[in-house]
C-alpha positions in Angstrom: 79.9 122.5 207.1 76.7 120.7 208.2 76.7 117.0 209.0 74.4 116.4 206.0 76.7 118.2 203.6 79.7 116.5 205.2 78.2 113.1 204.6 77.3 113.9 201.0 80.9 115.1 200.4 82.2 111.6 201.4 80.1 109.8 198.8 81.8 108.6 195.7 80.0 110.1 192.6 78.0 107.4 190.9 78.1 108.9 187.5 81.2 107.6 185.8 80.4 109.5 182.7 80.5 112.8 184.7 83.9 111.8 186.2 85.3 110.9 182.8 84.2 114.2 181.3 85.8 116.2 184.2 89.0 114.1 183.9 89.2 114.8 180.2 88.9 118.5 181.0 91.9 118.1 183.4 93.9 116.1 180.9 93.5 118.8 178.3 95.0 121.4 180.7 98.4 119.6 180.5 101.0 119.5 177.8 101.5 115.7 178.0 99.5 112.7 178.7 100.7 111.1 181.9 102.5 107.8 181.0 102.1 106.5 184.6 98.5 105.4 183.6 98.0 102.5 181.2 96.8 104.3 178.1 99.6 106.9 178.3 102.2 104.2 179.1 101.3 102.1 176.1 101.2 105.1 173.8 104.7 106.0 175.1 106.4 102.6 175.0 104.3 100.2 172.9 106.2 101.0 169.7 108.9 98.7 168.4 111.6 101.4 168.1 110.8 102.9 171.5 110.7 99.4 173.2 114.0 98.4 171.7 115.6 101.6 172.8 114.1 101.2 176.3 115.1 97.6 176.7 118.7 98.2 175.6 118.8 100.8 178.3 117.2 98.5 180.9 119.6 95.7 180.2 122.6 98.0 179.8 123.4 96.6 176.4 126.0 98.2 174.1 126.3 98.1 170.3 128.0 94.7 170.3 125.1 92.8 172.0 122.1 95.1 171.7 118.6 94.0 171.0 118.0 94.7 167.3 114.2 94.2 167.1 111.2 93.1 169.0 107.8 91.6 168.1 105.0 93.2 170.2 102.4 90.6 171.0 98.8 90.4 172.1 98.7 91.1 175.8 95.9 88.6 176.6 96.9 85.6 178.7 95.0 82.3 178.1 95.6 81.1 181.7 92.5 81.0 183.8 92.6 82.8 187.2 89.9 83.3 189.7 89.8 87.1 189.4 87.1 89.6 188.6 88.8 91.3 185.7 90.5 89.6 182.7 94.1 88.8 183.1 96.1 91.0 180.7 99.6 92.3 180.6 100.6 95.9 179.8 103.3 95.3 177.1 104.4 91.8 175.9 107.1 91.2 173.3 109.7 88.8 172.1 113.2 90.1 171.2 115.2 89.1 168.2 117.2 86.8 170.4 114.1 84.9 171.6 113.7 86.4 175.0 110.1 87.0 176.1 109.6 90.4 177.8 106.8 91.7 180.0 106.8 95.4 180.9 104.3 96.5 183.5 103.4 100.0 184.8 102.0 99.8 188.3 100.8 103.1 189.7 98.9 101.9 192.8 100.3 99.3 195.2 97.9 96.4 195.7 98.0 94.1 198.7 100.2 91.0 198.1 102.1 92.9 195.4 105.0 90.4 195.3 102.5 87.6 195.0 100.9 89.4 192.1 104.4 89.7 190.4 105.0 86.0 190.9 101.6 85.0 189.8 101.6 87.2 186.7 105.1 86.0 185.8 104.0 82.4 186.1 101.2 83.0 183.7 103.5 84.9 181.4 106.0 82.1 181.4 103.3 79.5 180.6 102.0 81.6 177.8 105.5 82.0 176.4 106.2 78.3 176.7 102.9 77.5 174.8 103.8 79.9 172.0 107.4 78.6 171.9 106.1 75.0 171.6 103.7 76.0 168.8 106.5 77.7 166.9 108.9 74.8 167.2 106.7 71.7 167.6 103.4 72.8 166.1 102.9 69.6 164.3 101.4 67.2 166.8 100.2 64.5 164.4 100.9 60.9 165.1 102.8 60.3 161.8 105.8 62.4 162.6 109.3 60.9 162.3 111.2 59.3 165.1 113.7 62.2 164.8 111.0 64.7 165.3 109.6 62.8 168.3 113.0 62.6 169.9 113.5 66.3 169.4 110.1 67.0 170.9 110.9 64.9 173.9 114.3 66.5 174.5 112.6 70.0 174.6 109.4 69.0 176.4 110.1 71.0 179.5 112.4 73.7 178.1 111.1 77.2 178.6 112.2 80.4 176.8 113.9 83.1 178.8 111.2 85.3 180.4 112.1 88.6 181.9 109.6 90.9 183.7 110.1 94.6 184.1 107.9 96.4 186.7 107.9 100.2 186.9 106.3 101.1 190.2 105.1 104.5 191.3 105.1 103.7 195.0 107.8 102.8 197.6 109.1 99.3 197.7 110.2 98.5 201.2 112.6 95.7 200.4 114.4 97.7 197.7 116.9 100.4 198.8 117.6 101.9 195.4 115.4 102.8 192.4 116.4 99.6 190.6 116.3 96.1 191.9 117.4 93.0 190.0 115.7 89.9 191.4 115.9 86.2 190.7 115.3 82.8 192.4 118.5 82.0 194.4 119.6 79.6 197.1 120.9 80.7 200.5 124.5 80.8 199.1 123.4 83.3 196.4 123.5 80.8 193.5 120.9 81.6 190.9 118.5 78.7 190.2 118.0 79.7 186.5 119.1 82.6 184.3 116.0 82.2 182.3 113.8 84.0 184.8 114.5 87.6 185.9 112.6 90.4 187.5 113.8 94.0 187.1 111.8 96.3 189.4 111.9 100.1 189.4 110.8 102.2 192.3 110.1 105.7 190.7 109.8 107.3 194.2 113.5 106.6 194.7 114.5 107.8 191.2 115.6 111.4 192.2 118.1 112.3 189.5 117.8 115.8 188.1 118.0 116.5 184.4 121.7 117.4 184.8 122.4 114.1 186.4 120.9 112.0 183.6 123.7 109.9 182.1 122.4 106.6 180.7 119.6 105.5 178.3 117.9 103.9 181.3 118.0 107.2 183.2 116.4 109.0 180.2 113.3 106.8 180.1 112.8 106.8 183.8 113.1 110.6 184.0 110.5 111.0 181.2 108.1 108.5 182.8 108.4 110.2 186.2 108.1 113.8 185.0 105.9 113.8 181.8 102.6 114.1 183.6 103.4 117.5 185.1 106.0 118.8 182.7 105.5 121.7 180.3 108.5 120.7 178.2 110.4 117.4 178.0 114.0 116.9 176.8 114.5 114.4 173.9 118.2 114.0 174.6 118.9 114.4 170.9 117.4 111.0 170.3 114.9 110.6 167.5 113.3 107.6 169.0 112.7 109.4 172.3 111.5 112.5 170.5 108.9 110.4 168.7 107.8 108.8 171.9 107.4 112.2 173.6 105.5 113.4 170.5 103.0 110.6 171.1 102.2 112.0 174.5 101.4 115.5 173.4 97.8 116.3 174.4 97.2 118.6 171.5 98.1 115.9 169.1 96.5 113.0 170.9 93.5 111.3 169.4 90.1 111.6 171.1 90.3 107.8 171.7 93.6 108.0 173.5 92.4 110.9 175.7 89.2 108.9 176.4 91.1 105.8 177.3 93.4 107.8 179.5 90.5 109.4 181.3 88.9 106.0 181.9 92.2 104.8 183.4 92.3 107.7 185.7 88.7 107.6 187.0 87.7 105.1 189.7 88.4 101.6 188.4 87.0 98.4 189.9 90.5 97.9 191.4 90.5 101.4 193.0 87.0 101.0 194.3 88.0 97.6 195.9 91.0 99.3 197.5 89.0 102.3 198.7 86.5 99.8 200.3 89.4 98.1 202.0 90.7 101.4 203.5 87.2 102.3 204.6 86.6 99.0 206.3 89.9 99.1 208.1 89.2 102.7 209.2 85.7 101.7 210.6 87.2 98.8 212.5 89.8 101.1 214.1 87.0 103.5 215.0 85.0 100.8 216.6 88.0 99.6 218.5 88.5 103.1 219.9 85.0 103.0 221.2 83.7 106.1 219.3 80.2 107.2 220.2 77.9 106.5 217.2 74.5 107.3 218.8 74.9 111.1 219.0 75.3 113.5 216.0 78.7 114.6 217.5 79.8 111.0 217.6 78.8 110.4 214.0 80.7 113.5 212.9 83.7 112.5 215.0 83.5 109.0 213.6 83.7 110.3 210.0 86.6 112.5 210.8 88.5 109.6 212.5 87.6 107.3 209.6 89.1 109.8 207.1 92.2 110.2 209.3 92.5 106.4 209.5 92.3 106.1 205.8 94.9 108.7 205.3 97.3 107.1 207.8 96.9 103.7 206.2 97.7 105.2 202.8 100.6 107.1 204.1 102.0 103.9 205.6 101.5 102.2 202.2 103.5 105.0 200.6 100.6 106.2 198.4 101.0 109.5 196.5 99.8 112.6 198.2 97.2 113.5 195.6 95.7 110.0 195.8 95.5 110.2 199.6 93.6 113.5 199.4 91.3 111.9 196.8 90.6 108.8 198.8 90.4 110.2 202.3 88.6 113.4 201.4 90.9 115.3 203.9 92.4 118.7 203.0 95.9 118.5 201.7 97.2 120.5 204.6 95.7 117.9 207.0 97.4 115.0 205.1 100.7 116.8 205.2 100.3 117.4 208.9 99.7 113.6 209.4 102.7 112.8 207.3 104.9 115.1 209.4 103.6 113.5 212.6 104.3 110.0 211.3 107.8 111.0 210.2 108.5 112.5 213.7 107.3 109.3 215.4 109.4 107.1 213.1 112.5 109.3 213.8 111.9 109.0 217.6 111.6 105.2 217.4 114.7 104.8 215.2 
């Protein structure tokens, strides 16, 4: 391959419309819409019956204390943050018992991921508090009774329970199993408040086969992980799950859903930012290694090393193989070779 062609190959296509069209073609080759992307995830779970079923599985609730209903709410958050894109949640709901729930699907791992979880939950809790106050103390007129004033003062700082559920399609280093239950605790392990909880799933560690599926929680995680590549999905003799799977069928999906899914899968602003970060890091490493940039051979070598550095950074971050190939523009075989080398070095250092 010539240097000129090689350079062109590394350029991200500028026509988003072209990429969306090609992605739609790829989506239509599959049986199901992949629920690991936002549009598919919301089609799959943003339904009251499905969400109730899912949450009862997540919280391991039985018939005596199960969630009976949820109210799915607008995902916009009114808190102002200094970010480029609007601050929105994936799925936001309130249960029949008054618990505020946020369910997030996170396919790519951003830098400062834990900070993002904390920041987003803070905004979610403030939004939930605002709505709770409006429901219970919406009348803010000056002519309210002393009893109403006293009640408002008692509950001034009370917050409703807010639980966040994060489903992550990348490895979480601090979490040894596919599920982690996190809260704010002191050094002795005492929980500061039961009103705030984080349940974090690492799908890369969920390795149960179909024969090993036992719980409702297992069922939903299995479907989330495998739907994108499956030709046939089990409904576990559950009508709610069967309907959720039916919503993912490509042949029955609306053009709007397929278009939204394609837009989620094509380069987003967040992905472009992350790719830029990988490329800048790679160039800095190349410069630190003193690569010759004045000669054509040096430029070609520089590009190869830049791509390798991108792939190594992404492997270290635990990014999926197909994404590493996409970002680095290295052949799959080369990425697998780098992965094997990294694993060997890690084993030697262990």
